[in-house]
N, C-alpha and C positions, 0 to 999 in steps of 0.2 A: 771628151777625148784625150788622149795623151798628152802632155804638156811638150811645148818644145825641148825645155830643160829638165832630163832625164836624168840626173846627177842625184836627184832629189826623191825620195818615195812619194808616189801619191798618196800611198796611208802607208801608213808605220804603225808599230805596236808602240802604247803608250803605257808602261808599267805602274805607273801613279796616277792611271784615271781614278778617279773614285768609285767603289764599287765594285770592281775586277776583284780585289785579294782583301784579306783583313787579317789580323797579328792573333795569331792562336799563340797560350803559352804550355810548356810540358818542361819533361825533363830531357834531358839526354842521356846517353850511355852511362854516364859517371853518375847522374841522378841529381844532377847540378840545374836550376831552372834556367829557361829560355825560351824565348820567344818567334816567332817563326812568320812569314808570309805565305798563307796557304791561298789557292786561288779558289773562288766564288762558284758553285755550280746553281741554275736556277731554272725553272723549265718553260719551255716555250711554245705555245701552241700553234700550228700553222694551217688556215683556213685556205680552202681555193671557191672562191667565190662564198656559197654557202655551206660547203663540204668541210666538216673537220677532217683535217688527212694526217694527222701526225704531232705528237709531242715531244720533243727535243729538247736533250739537257745541255745545256749552254752556257757559255761565261756571262752573256747578256748584249754585248758589243756587237752592232752592227745586223739588229733581228731582221730588217729589210733586206739586206743582202742576203740572209743566210736563207731567210723564205723564198727568193724567187731562185736561188742557185740551186736549192735542194729539188722545187718543185720541177725547176727544167731538165737536172740531170735523171730527176725520175721517170722524164717523158711525158711529165704530165703538163707542160705548157706546148699547145701543136705549135708549128714553124710560123704558121698562117695565124695564130691567134694575137690579139692586141692586148698587152696589160695596162688597165686603164687607171687603175691606183692599186699603191698600196699602205696599207693604214693598221699602225703600230699602238696598241694601246698596253701601256706602261702597266696598269694597274692590273690589267685584266690579264700579262703577259701571255699577249696572243698577236698575231702578225695574219691578217687577212689580204690577200692578193686575190684583186676582181680584175677579170677579163671580160672581153666580149664574147667569151665562150660560153660553152654549157659545161659543167661539170658532172661526167658519171664514170666516177673510175671506183664504182663498188664490189663490181667482180673484181678486177685487178687487185685491188688491195685485200681481198678475202684469200684471194690465191696468192698474197705476197712471198717471196721468199727472203728472210733476214740473213745478209753476208756477214763477213767477219769486222765488220766496222765497229768502233766502241763507240759510246753515249747510246744516241737512237740506233745504230745500226742503220745500211743503206737498202730499201723495200725496192723487188723488182717485181716484173709480172715472169716476162721473159727475159734472164738476167742477158741475153745477147740481140735483145730486140734493138734495131736500127744500128746493127753493126754491119749487117749485111751490105756488102757494097760499098762501105767507107774509105776514103782514101786520105789518106792525112798529108798536107804538103810534104813535099821534099826539099827542108833546106836547113840549110850547114847547123853542124852543133861545134862548135870554136870548145879542143879541153882548157885552152888560156881561157872560154869565159866560163865554163864549171869551177876551175881554180879560184878564179875572181870573187864569182858570186858566194861559194862557199864560204869563203873569206869576210866579203861584208857581210851576210847574212849572221854568222854567226857572234859578231860583233856587233850586231845592230842591238841597243835595249830592247830589252821584251819581256814579256811576263814569264819566257821559262828562266832567263837568267835571275829574273826577281824572284820567283816563287816555285818553278819545278811544275811536274806534273801536268804539261800541258803540249800541244802538238802545233807547229808551225808550218805554214805553206805559204811561198813568195810566187806571185807573178813574175817573170824575168823577161828583158826583150836583151839579147845578147849579153852582156855583161852586167848589166844592170838591174837592179831588184828595183820593182816597180808596187807593187800591194800585198803586203803582206799582213796576213790575218792569221790569228790565233784562236784556240779554242782545247778545250777538255776531248771533243772528238777529230781524230784529224779527217774524219768525213766532212766534218761541219765548218773548217777551217777550209777546203776543198768548196764548199760548198758558197761559203762568202764570197770567195774570189772569181765564183762562176756568177753570182749576182750582183757582184761589181762589173763583171763583164757585158754582162746582157742590160744593165742600166744604161752603161755608159757608152752601148753599140759595138763594145770592143771585140775586134778579131782575135783569136788565137793562134792563126796560120805560122806568126814569124814568135812566136812566145817560146817559151820555158817554164815547165810547173816544177817547181823545188817542194819538196815536200820533207819531214822527220819522220813521218811514219813509213810502216810498211809496204811495199808494192803489192796489194792482193788482188783481187779480182777487180772487187767496184772502183777502187783507186784507178786500174789504168782504164777499166769502160769510163768512170767519169772525165778525164782527159781525155780520153778519145773523143765522146760528145761535147765538150768546149773546144776540138778543132785544134787541141795543142799537138804540135807531134813530140815534143820529148818529155820525158818525166824523170824527175831527178830526186834522190832518196837517199840521208844518211843511210836507212836501214834496210835490210835484206827484201827478199822476196818468196812468192808462192810460185807454186807451177802453173797454177791455170793463170794468175796474171801474168805470168812469163808469156803461156801459148797466147791468151787474149792478145799481148802486146804483139806478136807475131803476126797475127792474124789483120789486124788494123796497119802494121807496120808502123808502130809507135817505137822512138827511141827510148829502151829502159834503161837506165843506170841507178845501180844501188849499190850501197856499202860506201857512199862518197866519204870518204873520211881523211885529212889533209893531204897527203900525195896519191892515194889509192881510190878506185873506183871499180869497178865490174859492169860492162855491158851487155846483156840478154837480149836484147834484141834491136832492130835498127843499127847494126853497126854502121851501115853506107854513109849515116849522115855525118859521120863524126869526123871533124878532121883534127890529128892531130898536130898541134903546132907549139903544145909549151911541154917540155922536158921535167917529168914528174922531179926529178931530184932537183930541179930549182926552187920546186914548190916550198914554202916553209910551212914547218908544221902547225898544228893549231895549238893555241894557248888553252894550257888545263883548262882556264877557270870556262872556256867557250865551248868546250867539249859538248854537245847534245848526244842526246839517248841513243845510243848504236853505236857511240865512238868506244875505244878499246884503248886500253894500257894509259 
């Protein structure tokens, strides 16, 4: 469960952790020799009981959370199903999630739909399955929290600032970032958050999900299934993502850069308690994917 002291991240990126990046030599536009850090990619195969489900391309950290979150966000873990073990084999690059239920998803996987997620993508049988009748809590989202979160997250040491070419997702409570996950696929980063929440028994009802990725249909669906009423991004929207957000009454905020943001769903949750002109602009070094100028 969450600690009483929420001033520090519960989980934060470690950009210098061995194995997540490596140095690569090359030349720049002037033909000068250079050396930069690049993010590693490796396969991770996820099993549910005895059935192979999917192989994801990932940076390799928090594989147990990624597997749990992926299965939960795909609807492959029933509400009344108990996870009995999560076994990671680093040598075989596999995670086996074991439950007290029976895995019978062959037909569902044959009829899968690939959405616009990067890396492994997101697999849905019926993309809207489980959303009918879903009711997200109506909790305030203060604009002062959004500005504070953006500032804190953008200044957090991360793989993005170290090497780029990566997405970040942060679980937040009010203006406090709690769990910060990164991966080559934006959906992988979200699944890691979902896996952490499932492992800790943590509710999404009073949380905000912040992401650097674009707000597409599967990002909105995952956030809704996680029970989180507000989804915020530095990037833009797709029309279907906006439609689904409106259907499930999720507050959807994109293009969050410096003093600016756009809300296309769930405006009734917003409490505009901060004057944009009083918000400091982003430092150039901390501008993430999707920023301008």
